[in-house]
C-alpha positions in Angstrom: -0.9 29.7 -12.8 2.9 27.9 -11.6 5.9 26.5 -14.9 5.4 23.5 -13.6 1.2 23.3 -14.1 1.9 24.8 -17.4 4.3 22.2 -18.8 2.9 19.6 -18.1 -1.2 20.9 -19.2 0.4 21.2 -22.2 2.0 18.2 -22.3 -1.8 16.4 -21.6 -3.1 18.8 -24.3 -0.6 17.1 -26.7 -1.5 13.8 -25.6 -5.2 14.5 -26.2 -4.6 15.5 -29.5 -2.4 12.7 -30.3 -4.8 10.1 -29.5 -7.6 12.7 -30.6 -6.1 12.3 -34.1 -5.4 8.4 -33.8 -9.4 7.8 -33.0 -10.6 9.8 -36.2 -8.7 7.8 -38.0 -9.7 4.4 -36.6 -12.4 3.1 -36.0 -13.0 0.5 -33.2 -16.2 -0.7 -35.0 -14.2 -1.6 -37.8 -11.3 -3.4 -35.5 -12.7 -4.9 -33.1 -15.3 -6.8 -35.5 -12.2 -7.8 -37.7 -11.1 -10.1 -34.5 -14.4 -12.2 -34.9 -12.5 -13.6 -38.6 -9.6 -14.1 -36.1 -11.3 -15.8 -33.9 -10.5 -19.4 -35.8 -6.4 -19.1 -35.8 -6.5 -19.1 -31.3 -2.0 -17.5 -31.8 -3.1 -14.7 -33.7 -5.7 -13.5 -32.6 -4.2 -13.8 -29.4 -1.6 -11.4 -30.7 -3.9 -9.3 -31.9 -5.7 -8.7 -29.2 -2.3 -8.1 -26.7 -1.8 -5.4 -29.4 -5.3 -4.1 -29.2 -4.8 -3.8 -25.4 -2.0 -2.5 -25.1 -2.9 0.7 -28.0 -6.6 1.2 -27.0 -5.8 3.7 -24.1 -4.2 5.7 -27.0 -7.0 6.3 -29.3 -9.8 6.6 -26.7 -12.0 3.6 -26.6 -14.0 2.3 -24.2 -12.1 -0.8 -22.6 -16.1 -2.7 -22.6 -15.9 -2.6 -26.0 -13.4 -5.5 -26.6 -15.1 -7.2 -23.8 -18.3 -6.9 -25.8 -16.3 -8.0 -28.0 -15.2 -11.6 -25.9 -18.6 -11.7 -25.0 -19.6 -12.7 -28.3 -17.0 -14.6 -30.1 -17.2 -17.5 -27.0 -18.8 -18.4 -23.8 -18.6 -16.8 -20.7 -16.2 -18.7 -19.1 -13.7 -18.4 -21.4 -14.4 -14.4 -21.8 -14.4 -13.3 -19.1 -10.9 -14.5 -17.9 -9.5 -13.3 -20.7 -11.5 -10.0 -20.5 -10.2 -8.9 -16.6 -6.8 -9.9 -18.1 -7.5 -7.9 -20.5 -8.4 -5.0 -17.9 -5.1 -5.2 -15.7 -2.7 -5.5 -18.8 -4.5 -2.9 -20.9 -4.7 0.1 -17.8 -0.9 -1.0 -17.7 0.7 2.2 -20.7 -1.1 4.7 -18.7 -0.5 3.1 -15.0 3.6 3.3 -16.1 3.3 6.9 -17.9 1.9 8.2 -14.7 4.3 6.8 -12.5 7.6 8.2 -14.8 5.9 12.0 -15.0 5.5 11.3 -11.0 6.5 15.2 -9.6 6.7 16.7 -6.3 5.9 19.9 -8.3 2.0 21.5 -10.1 -0.4 19.3 -11.3 0.8 15.9 -10.8 2.5 17.2 -8.5 -1.0 17.8 -6.4 -2.6 15.0 -8.3 0.3 12.2 -6.7 0.3 14.3 -3.4 -3.5 13.5 -3.1 -3.3 10.2 -4.4 -0.8 9.0 -2.0 -2.8 10.6 0.5 -5.8 8.6 -0.1 -3.9 5.3 -0.6 -2.4 6.1 2.3 -5.4 5.8 4.4 -7.5 3.5 2.8 -4.7 0.5 1.1 -3.1 0.7 -1.9 -5.6 -2.5 -3.7 -8.7 -1.2 -1.5 -8.3 3.0 -3.2 -7.7 0.7 -7.0 -11.0 -1.5 -6.0 -13.1 0.9 -5.2 -12.0 3.1 -8.0 -11.9 0.3 -10.6 -16.0 0.0 -9.1 -16.5 3.7 -9.7 -18.3 5.1 -12.9 -15.5 7.0 -13.6 -13.2 6.4 -16.7 -10.2 4.0 -15.8 -7.8 5.5 -18.3 -7.8 9.0 -15.3 -8.0 5.7 -12.8 -4.8 4.2 -14.0 -3.0 7.8 -14.3 -3.5 8.5 -11.3 -2.6 5.1 -9.5 0.6 6.0 -11.1 1.3 9.5 -10.2 -0.3 8.5 -6.1 2.8 5.6 -6.4 0.9 2.8 -6.2 3.0 -0.4 -6.7 2.2 -2.7 -9.3 1.0 -5.6 -7.7 -1.8 -3.5 -6.6 -2.0 -1.7 -9.4 -3.0 -5.6 -11.2 -5.0 -7.1 -8.7 -6.6 -3.9 -7.8 -7.5 -3.6 -11.1 -8.8 -6.7 -11.4 -10.6 -7.5 -8.7 -12.7 -4.2 -9.3 -13.7 -4.7 -12.5 -15.3 -7.9 -12.2 -19.0 -6.5 -12.1 -18.2 -5.1 -15.7 -16.4 -7.5 -17.0 -19.2 -9.9 -15.9 -21.6 -7.5 -17.9 -20.6 -6.5 -20.5 -19.1 -10.1 -21.7 -22.7 -11.4 -20.9 -24.3 -7.9 -23.3 -21.7 -9.6 -25.9 -23.1 -13.3 -25.4 -26.7 -11.2 -25.9 -26.1 -10.6 -29.6 -26.6 -12.1 -32.8 -24.2 -9.7 -34.4 -21.1 -8.1 -33.2 -22.7 -3.9 -33.0 -20.5 -1.7 -30.4 -23.4 0.8 -30.8 -26.3 -1.2 -28.5 -23.4 -2.2 -25.9 -24.6 -0.3 -23.0 -24.8 -0.1 -19.5 -27.6 0.3 -17.0 -27.6 3.3 -15.0 -28.7 1.3 -12.2 -25.8 -1.1 -11.8 -23.8 2.3 -12.2 -25.6 3.8 -8.9 -24.9 0.6 -7.3 -21.4 0.3 -8.4 -20.5 3.5 -7.0 -22.6 2.6 -3.6 -20.1 -0.4 -3.1 -17.6 1.6 -4.1 -18.9 4.2 -1.4 -18.9 1.4 1.3 -15.2 0.3 0.0 -13.8 3.2 1.4 -16.3 4.4 4.6 -14.2 1.9 7.1 -11.1 3.6 6.7 -11.5 7.2 6.4 -14.2 6.9 9.2 -11.2 5.8 11.4 -8.7 8.5 9.6 -11.3 10.8 10.4 -11.5 10.1 13.9 -8.6 9.4 14.8 -7.1 12.8 13.2 -10.3 14.5 15.1 -10.6 12.7 18.0 -13.3 14.8 20.7 
């Protein structure tokens, strides 16, 4: 293992340790349930919601938990746009950290180089959309997009479009609850497989053209 990779792994381990410690002393169920008490105070609710989306990546909470709460509190016509805007917002902190940590050295350099090659092949927005549709957790995707040099505009556009199916499912899950209970918010395996297949279809054309061009008969 080279020195740069070692330093980067130590940094990642430190970040995960801090996030794990924060997750141990905070409960997504308790925090998100408190949003219910603020629903009648729109300005305060909006401020708390923005803050929650910004710190969520560092607490290791799934972004779907907030979307479930929004579906429980509001009609889908309101909750779905809020959930999509929140998905873009909550992806920015890890994305910007990835851009800050971008380097040609070590593990981060390898991830960045591989990501840049993929982005050059399939396009920034298409690549982010496919990644968001896949069952890969959202925060690693955001970090990888930052390391790969994806533009902010493409990252946000791809994130919002790619999160549409997940937002719809989680919002309607919240809307169907008689009481807010995040432990009951699960995604059906069939949906995961279907969206993973859609992600593959989105990437198949550009990847096929790339390999045909690179390996002409």
